[in-house]
FILUMSE-181511 format. One record per residue (C-alpha): residue in three letters; x, y, z; residue number from 1. Coordinates in pm, 1 decimal. Layout:
! FILUMSE-181511
 residu        u        v        w num
    Ala        X        Y        Z NUM
...
***
This chain:
! FILUMSE-181511
 residu        u        v        w num
    Met  -2667.3    154.7  -1521.2   1
    Leu  -2384.0    -25.9  -1348.1   2
    Ser  -2482.1   -146.3  -1002.5   3
    Ile  -2251.4   -113.3   -707.1   4
    Gln  -2225.2   -490.4   -683.9   5
    Asp  -2116.5   -505.4  -1048.3   6
    Ala  -1845.5   -251.5   -972.4   7
    Tyr  -1741.3   -451.4   -670.3   8
    Asp  -1721.3   -771.2   -875.4   9
    Gly  -1511.6   -591.9  -1137.2  10
    Arg  -1773.6   -614.2  -1414.8  11
    Asp  -1724.4   -269.4  -1564.2  12
    Ser  -1842.4   -309.1  -1925.3  13
    Arg  -2165.3   -115.2  -1872.6  14
    Glu  -2199.3    259.0  -1830.0  15
    Met  -2075.5    410.7  -1506.1  16
    Pro  -2302.7    647.8  -1311.5  17
    Ser  -2284.3    988.5  -1479.4  18
    Ser  -2229.8   1180.9  -1158.0  19
    Leu  -2173.5   1036.4   -815.4  20
    Ala  -2224.8   1383.2   -674.9  21
    Gln  -2586.6   1386.3   -793.4  22
    Asn  -2653.7   1084.0   -577.3  23
    Phe  -2478.6   1233.5   -275.6  24
    Arg  -2695.3   1415.6    -22.3  25
    Ile  -2501.0   1664.8    186.5  26
    Gly  -2668.5   1696.6    523.0  27
    His  -2621.1   1725.0    894.4  28
    Ser  -2828.2   1517.9   1133.6  29
    Gly  -2664.2   1579.9   1468.5  30
    Ala  -2653.8   1205.1   1532.2  31
    Thr  -2422.1   1073.6   1801.2  32
    Met  -2088.1    967.8   1654.7  33
    Lys  -1862.8    683.2   1748.1  34
    His  -1511.5    814.9   1789.2  35
    Gln  -1326.7    492.2   1721.3  36
    Pro  -1295.0    324.2   1378.0  37
    Ile  -1545.3     42.7   1322.6  38
    Arg  -1408.2   -251.7   1128.5  39
    His  -1623.3   -512.5    956.7  40
    Ala  -1930.3   -428.6   1164.7  41
    Pro  -2277.3   -516.1   1028.8  42
    Ala  -2428.9   -234.4    825.1  43
    Ser  -2702.8   -178.4   1082.4  44
    Glu  -2440.1    -74.6   1337.3  45
    Phe  -2303.4    216.2   1134.0  46
    Glu  -2395.3    562.6   1251.5  47
    Pro  -2338.0    873.1   1038.7  48
    Arg  -1992.9   1020.9   1055.3  49
    His  -1993.6   1395.3   1008.5  50
    Val  -1716.4   1514.2    778.7  51
    Ala  -1631.0   1874.7    697.7  52
    Ile  -1414.3   1994.1    409.9  53
    Leu  -1259.1   2327.6    508.4  54
    Ala  -1228.2   2559.9    206.0  55
    Tyr  -1158.6   2928.0    132.0  56
    Pro  -1129.3   3154.3   -175.6  57
    Gly   -867.9   3025.4   -418.8  58
    Val   -900.3   2667.8   -298.1  59
    Ala   -791.6   2386.1   -529.5  60
    Leu  -1123.2   2221.6   -614.7  61
    Leu   -985.5   1870.3   -650.2  62
    Asp   -858.9   1886.4   -291.0  63
    Ala  -1220.0   1928.6   -179.4  64
    Val  -1417.7   1740.0   -443.3  65
    Gly  -1186.6   1436.1   -457.9  66
    Pro  -1249.8   1323.8    -98.2  67
    Leu  -1618.4   1422.7   -134.7  68
    Glu  -1658.2   1180.0   -424.8  69
    Val  -1493.8    900.7   -226.4  70
    Phe  -1728.3    945.2     69.0  71
    Ala  -2022.7    972.8   -172.7  72
    Ala  -1922.5    648.7   -342.6  73
    Ala  -1890.6    475.3     -4.3  74
    Asn  -2246.2    586.8     71.3  75
    Leu  -2362.0    433.5   -256.7  76
    Val  -2180.1    107.6   -189.7  77
    Leu  -2339.1     66.3    151.5  78
    Ala  -2683.3    175.5     24.7  79
    Glu  -2667.1    -95.1   -243.6  80
    Arg  -2585.6   -359.5     13.9  81
    Ser  -2821.7   -241.5    289.2  82
    Pro  -3090.4     -7.4    147.4  83
    Arg  -3236.2     71.8    490.3  84
    Cys  -2898.8    154.6    643.3  85
    Ala  -2822.8    520.5    721.0  86
    Glu  -2560.2    689.3    506.1  87
    Pro  -2224.3    632.6    675.6  88
    Tyr  -2098.3    979.7    579.4  89
    Gln  -2266.9   1317.5    594.0  90
    Val  -2039.8   1581.5    446.4  91
    Glu  -2048.0   1959.9    435.2  92
    Ile  -1825.7   2233.2    298.2  93
    Trp  -1719.4   2466.6    579.0  94
    Ser  -1567.5   2810.2    520.2  95
    Glu  -1538.1   3156.1    672.9  96
    His  -1876.0   3249.1    522.2  97
    Val  -2176.4   3055.4    393.0  98
    Gly  -2221.5   3069.9     16.5  99
    Ala  -2010.3   3057.5   -296.0 100
    Ile  -1633.5   3008.4   -268.9 101
    Asp  -1434.1   3087.2   -581.4 102
    Gly  -1199.5   2801.5   -660.7 103
    Ser   -856.9   2840.3   -817.2 104
    Cys   -981.4   2711.2  -1153.5 105
    Gly  -1273.3   2956.2  -1178.1 106
    Val  -1544.1   2716.8  -1056.9 107
    Ser  -1718.4   2780.2   -725.2 108
    Leu  -1801.6   2559.2   -429.6 109
    Asn  -2097.1   2623.7   -202.9 110
    Ala  -2017.1   2642.5    167.9 111
    Thr  -2311.6   2529.5    379.0 112
    Arg  -2163.3   2613.3    717.8 113
    Ser  -1965.9   2909.5    852.4 114
    Ile  -1679.8   2835.1   1089.3 115
    Ala  -1797.3   3133.1   1294.9 116
    Thr  -2115.4   2947.5   1390.4 117
    Ala  -2019.1   2584.4   1329.4 118
    Ala  -1981.3   2342.1   1617.9 119
    Pro  -1658.8   2149.1   1561.6 120
    Phe  -1740.6   1903.7   1841.7 121
    Glu  -2006.2   1761.4   1608.6 122
    Leu  -1737.7   1652.7   1361.5 123
    Asp  -1581.2   1312.1   1331.3 124
    Thr  -1339.4   1419.2   1055.9 125
    Leu  -1210.1   1752.3    926.3 126
    Ile  -1022.9   1775.5    596.2 127
    Val   -840.5   2097.5    507.9 128
    Ala   -811.6   2160.9    134.5 129
    Gly   -509.1   2332.4    -18.0 130
    Ser   -460.5   2591.9   -288.1 131
    Pro   -212.6   2617.3   -577.9 132
    Gly     28.2   2826.1   -368.6 133
    Ile    133.5   2825.6     -4.9 134
    Asn     81.7   3195.7     73.8 135
    Asn   -291.6   3240.9     16.5 136
    Pro   -404.1   3527.0    246.3 137
    Ala   -766.1   3410.8    217.4 138
    Ser   -677.7   3106.7    426.5 139
    Arg   -577.4   3314.6    730.6 140
    Pro   -918.1   3302.7    908.0 141
    Cys   -916.3   2926.6    865.7 142
    Val   -572.4   2903.3   1028.6 143
    Asp   -692.8   3101.0   1329.4 144
    Trp  -1000.9   2880.5   1359.8 145
    Leu   -793.4   2563.8   1331.5 146
    Arg   -566.4   2680.3   1611.3 147
    Gln   -857.0   2749.8   1846.1 148
    Ser  -1134.8   2506.8   1765.2 149
    Thr  -1018.8   2163.2   1649.2 150
    Gly   -899.4   1999.7   1970.1 151
    Gly  -1197.1   1766.7   1999.8 152
    Ile  -1212.6   1640.3   1640.4 153
    Arg  -1116.6   1274.1   1608.8 154
    Arg   -940.6   1302.9   1271.1 155
    Val   -789.7   1613.1   1113.0 156
    Gly   -632.1   1596.4    767.9 157
    Gly   -455.7   1832.6    531.3 158
    Ile   -460.8   1779.8    155.0 159
    Cys   -158.1   1889.9    -48.2 160
    Thr    -73.8   2249.4     54.7 161
    Gly   -358.3   2242.1    306.0 162
    Val    -91.5   2086.1    527.4 163
    Phe     60.7   2434.7    558.8 164
    Leu   -257.1   2558.0    730.0 165
    Leu   -230.2   2280.9    989.2 166
    Ala    138.4   2361.7   1035.2 167
    Glu     77.0   2735.1   1072.5 168
    Ala   -188.7   2660.9   1334.4 169
    Gly     72.9   2466.7   1533.0 170
    Leu   -116.9   2138.8   1507.5 171
    Leu    167.3   1940.4   1351.2 172
    Asp    447.4   2034.8   1591.3 173
    Gly    649.0   1720.6   1662.3 174
    Cys    453.6   1517.5   1404.7 175
    Arg    561.4   1340.9   1089.0 176
    Ala    404.7   1499.6    783.0 177
    Val    412.0   1507.9    404.1 178
    Thr    293.6   1757.5    146.3 179
    His    326.4   1794.7   -230.5 180
    Trp    681.2   1704.6   -334.6 181
    Ala    740.0   2058.2   -469.6 182
    Phe    679.5   2209.1   -123.4 183
    Cys    834.6   1954.4    115.0 184
    Asp   1158.1   2152.5    151.3 185
    Glu    964.4   2471.3    224.6 186
    Leu    748.3   2293.9    483.5 187
    Ala   1062.4   2170.0    658.3 188
    Arg   1224.6   2513.7    642.0 189
    Arg    926.5   2704.4    779.2 190
    Tyr    834.4   2455.3   1049.5 191
    Pro   1150.6   2285.4   1177.5 192
    Thr    963.9   2099.5   1454.1 193
    Ile    773.5   1899.5   1188.6 194
    Lys    941.7   1579.8   1070.8 195
    Val    885.5   1607.0    695.7 196
    Asp    892.2   1280.8    500.1 197
    Pro    875.5   1370.3    129.4 198
    Asp    787.6   1031.2    -19.0 199
    Pro    457.7    887.1    119.5 200
    Ile    129.1    947.0    -60.4 201
    Phe    -19.0   1016.2    281.1 202
    Leu     89.1    989.9    643.3 203
    Arg    -85.7    943.4    975.5 204
    Asp     58.2   1065.3   1303.6 205
    Gly   -188.3   1029.8   1587.2 206
    Arg   -512.4   1201.6   1486.7 207
    Phe   -345.7   1404.1   1211.1 208
    Tyr   -331.5   1298.7    846.5 209
    Thr   -128.4   1471.5    576.2 210
    Thr   -111.5   1399.3    204.3 211
    Ala    102.0   1463.3   -100.1 212
    Gly    -55.3   1615.9   -413.2 213
    Met   -421.0   1684.1   -491.3 214
    Thr   -526.4   1334.2   -592.8 215
    Ala   -366.7   1198.4   -275.1 216
    Gly   -673.2   1332.1    -97.1 217
    Met   -869.4   1051.0   -260.1 218
    Asp   -610.1    796.0   -143.5 219
    Leu   -650.1    928.5    209.8 220
    Ala  -1030.8    924.0    191.6 221
    Leu  -1022.8    560.2     76.9 222
    Ala   -798.7    474.0    371.6 223
    Leu  -1045.0    642.4    608.0 224
    Val  -1331.4    446.7    452.0 225
    Gln  -1136.3    127.1    505.8 226
    Asp  -1075.5    218.2    871.0 227
    Asp  -1444.5    297.4    922.4 228
    Leu  -1628.4     44.0    710.5 229
    Gly  -1382.1   -235.4    637.9 230
    Arg  -1173.6   -340.9    342.1 231
    Asp  -1461.1   -487.1    137.9 232
    Val  -1650.4   -157.2    130.5 233
    Ala  -1330.6     37.9     59.8 234
    Leu  -1239.0   -196.4   -225.6 235
    Ala  -1585.5   -166.0   -378.5 236
    Thr  -1557.3    213.1   -348.5 237
    Ala  -1216.8    211.9   -518.8 238
    Arg  -1346.2     -6.6   -801.7 239
    Leu  -1647.1    216.9   -854.0 240
    Leu  -1416.4    517.2   -887.2 241
    Val  -1154.5    322.8  -1089.4 242
    Leu   -884.8    391.8   -829.4 243
    Phe   -617.4    190.3   -655.3 244
    Leu   -726.8     94.0   -305.1 245
    Lys   -358.5    141.4   -218.0 246
    Arg   -152.4    318.7   -480.6 247
    Pro    185.0    148.6   -546.3 248
    Gly    495.5    341.9   -453.9 249
    Gly    534.9    689.7   -312.0 250
    Gln    525.1   1036.5   -460.8 251
    Ser    897.7   1028.1   -548.8 252
    Gln    796.8    856.5   -871.8 253
    Phe    601.7   1169.9   -970.3 254
    Ser    848.4   1438.6   -860.6 255
    Ala   1048.8   1660.3  -1092.8 256
    His   1374.9   1531.2  -1231.6 257
    Leu   1705.8   1648.3  -1093.3 258
    Ala   1786.3   1986.6  -1244.5 259
    Ala   2009.9   1948.8  -1546.4 260
    Gln   2154.2   2293.7  -1482.4 261
    Leu   2273.4   2364.5  -1129.3 262
    Asp   2316.9   2720.5  -1012.8 263
    Gly   2631.1   2847.3   -849.7 264
    Asp   2999.7   2871.4   -917.6 265
    Gly   3299.4   2719.8   -751.5 266
    Pro   3452.0   2371.8   -766.2 267
    Ile   3164.5   2183.5   -602.3 268
    Ala   2896.8   2332.4   -831.4 269
    Glu   3117.1   2263.6  -1134.0 270
    Leu   3169.6   1907.7  -1012.6 271
    Gln   2794.9   1851.6   -976.6 272
    Arg   2740.2   1956.9  -1336.4 273
    Trp   3026.9   1735.3  -1447.0 274
    Ile   2878.7   1436.3  -1261.0 275
    Leu   2549.3   1470.4  -1449.4 276
    Asp   2737.9   1437.9  -1777.7 277
    His   2964.4   1150.4  -1670.6 278
    Leu   2740.0    907.6  -1484.8 279
    Asp   2907.6    600.5  -1635.9 280
    Thr   3252.0    691.3  -1499.6 281
    Asp   3418.4    633.6  -1162.4 282
    Leu   3225.4    855.4   -920.3 283
    Thr   3360.4    724.7   -591.9 284
    Val   3450.9    971.7   -319.7 285
    Glu   3816.7    905.8   -388.0 286
    Ala   3787.0    986.4   -759.1 287
    Leu   3572.6   1295.7   -705.9 288
    Ala   3796.2   1434.2   -431.4 289
    Glu   4097.9   1392.1   -655.1 290
    Arg   3920.4   1572.8   -938.1 291
    Val   3869.7   1887.2   -726.4 292
    His   4212.0   1854.0   -560.7 293
    Met   4083.1   1810.4   -204.9 294
    Ser   4143.7   1556.2     66.2 295
    Gln   3858.8   1309.1     95.8 296
    Arg   3752.4   1439.7    437.6 297
    Asn   3758.1   1802.3    325.4 298
    Phe   3578.9   1713.9      2.2 299
    Val   3293.4   1530.4    175.7 300
    Arg   3246.5   1816.6    422.7 301
    Asn   3242.4   2082.6    149.4 302
    Phe   3022.4   1880.9    -85.0 303
    Glu   2757.0   1812.6    177.2 304
    Arg   2753.3   2177.3    285.1 305
    Glu   2708.0   2309.9    -69.7 306
    Ala   2499.7   2032.5   -226.6 307
    Gly   2284.5   1953.0     76.0 308
    Ala   2364.0   1580.8     55.4 309
    Pro   2670.0   1354.4     79.3 310
    Pro   2847.2   1279.8   -252.2 311
    Gly   2723.0    921.0   -261.2 312
    Val   2359.7   1025.8   -215.8 313
    Phe   2389.1   1289.2   -488.9 314
    Val   2549.9   1043.2   -731.9 315
    Glu   2288.4    776.4   -659.7 316
    Gly   2007.6   1027.8   -713.5 317
    Ala   2162.7   1153.1  -1038.4 318
    Arg   2196.9    800.1  -1173.4 319
    Leu   1844.0    708.7  -1069.5 320
    Asp   1708.4   1023.0  -1231.5 321
    Ala   1888.8    948.6  -1556.8 322
    Ala   1753.0    592.4  -1552.4 323
    Arg   1400.1    725.9  -1501.9 324
    Arg   1432.6    955.4  -1802.6 325
    Ala   1567.3    669.4  -2013.2 326
    Leu   1274.5    447.1  -1915.9 327
    Glu   1030.1    725.4  -2002.9 328
    Asp   1188.8    830.8  -2331.8 329
    Ser   1340.9    516.9  -2485.4 330
    Glu   1275.7    150.0  -2548.5 331
    Asp   1628.0     43.4  -2450.3 332
    Gln   1676.2   -274.6  -2250.9 333
    Leu   1720.9   -236.1  -1877.0 334
    Glu   2077.6   -372.0  -1893.5 335
    Thr   2168.9   -102.8  -2147.9 336
    Ile   2012.6    173.0  -1937.9 337
    Ala   2182.1     48.4  -1620.9 338
    Lys   2525.0     47.8  -1785.4 339
    Arg   2477.8    391.0  -1941.3 340
    Cys   2374.8    537.6  -1606.8 341
    Gly   2669.2    393.1  -1417.6 342
    Phe   2515.6     87.4  -1250.9 343
    Thr   2716.6   -232.9  -1254.5 344
    Ser   2408.8   -442.9  -1329.6 345
    Ala   2037.9   -420.0  -1403.6 346
    Glu   1967.2   -597.0  -1075.2 347
    Ile   2126.3   -315.4   -876.4 348
    Leu   1907.5    -68.2  -1066.8 349
    Arg   1598.5   -277.4   -990.3 350
    Arg   1680.6   -279.5   -618.9 351
    Leu   1735.3     96.1   -617.4 352
    Phe   1397.6    154.4   -785.3 353
    Gln   1222.7    -57.6   -525.0 354
    Arg   1406.9    107.4   -237.1 355
    Arg   1372.4    468.6   -351.7 356
    Leu   1048.4    468.3   -553.6 357
    Gly    860.5    163.4   -432.2 358
    Val    805.1     28.8   -785.4 359
    Ser   1002.3   -183.3  -1030.7 360
    Pro   1162.9    -28.9  -1342.1 361
    Thr    916.3   -225.0  -1556.6 362
    Ser    615.6    -86.7  -1370.6 363
    Tyr    759.4    264.2  -1383.6 364
    Arg    808.6    240.3  -1760.5 365
    Lys    452.2    115.5  -1817.7 366
    Arg    317.3    408.5  -1617.6 367
    Phe    527.5    690.6  -1757.4 368
    Arg    673.7    590.9  -2093.5 369
    Ser    623.8    859.2  -2357.1 370
    Val    741.7    643.9  -2649.8 371
    Arg    464.9    435.1  -2810.7 372
***
């Protein structure tokens, strides 16, 4: 079996452990916790950090199990290095009731602690799992508990749509936050006091952490491990799980493409559809305003009101989206793609990819190309 040190050194030719979860003891010792991150401290100085995953019927299992596996792997890494050292993480599933919780995929979790009797002051970290939708009535008791009982917890995180539970409890008012790209607009609409940033994989604002999609919970857990135990332990944990310690780029690279068919009638909606079919033409404000027979000032005002973005931002997004599809679906050279999508050079396209997506066109193509 592959040792933790082998994983840390990158020697991954032997068989990986069949189930990290089997080696992970979920317990609760009541030990005194340190409420500040410990960086690069000797293993003997680590005291158990109590972590709770808050779940409810219909929960997305990966939101809960993903971070669990990261904390379990961190325990294994430290146990390999210092066998007599206490496990750095002791994790439980918390829910409204003790016992089985039906997950969204038909598999159950086992809650070992009820929020009705749990003592949140014992926790170092609370992670709220999400569910496939954002209107799960089964999460309501958890929202009420979050509102009343989490003031003393050092770190509180929401995974994917679990962010909506934190928002509904009023915990994120005035904070920056992210959620799954498909729900960022809805989060901003429902909770206007939250400053929604749709691109990061995860965000921290004070003691609150929010993440993008399901797997982003593992990115967040790795970041917490790095804060607690240092980069070396976090890197070994990431290698054991075959994950990036820090994933390149943001979640914009995974989001849905700009809709090819835009709803609505009228000159602005017609112009948007026309733009998508004529990306290699002159799409300056002057040219577009002339096309719809408006003054430039009137055109910009009307376009932003109906499209939700200035003309230049819409055009840039449309061209970027077309370039992404071309990189995914063709083997054309970058210069050819740039010209076809309306960019004056491949270098301008490269800069836009780095600025908007955080990756180069070459890296994006390697990750998402469908042509082999």
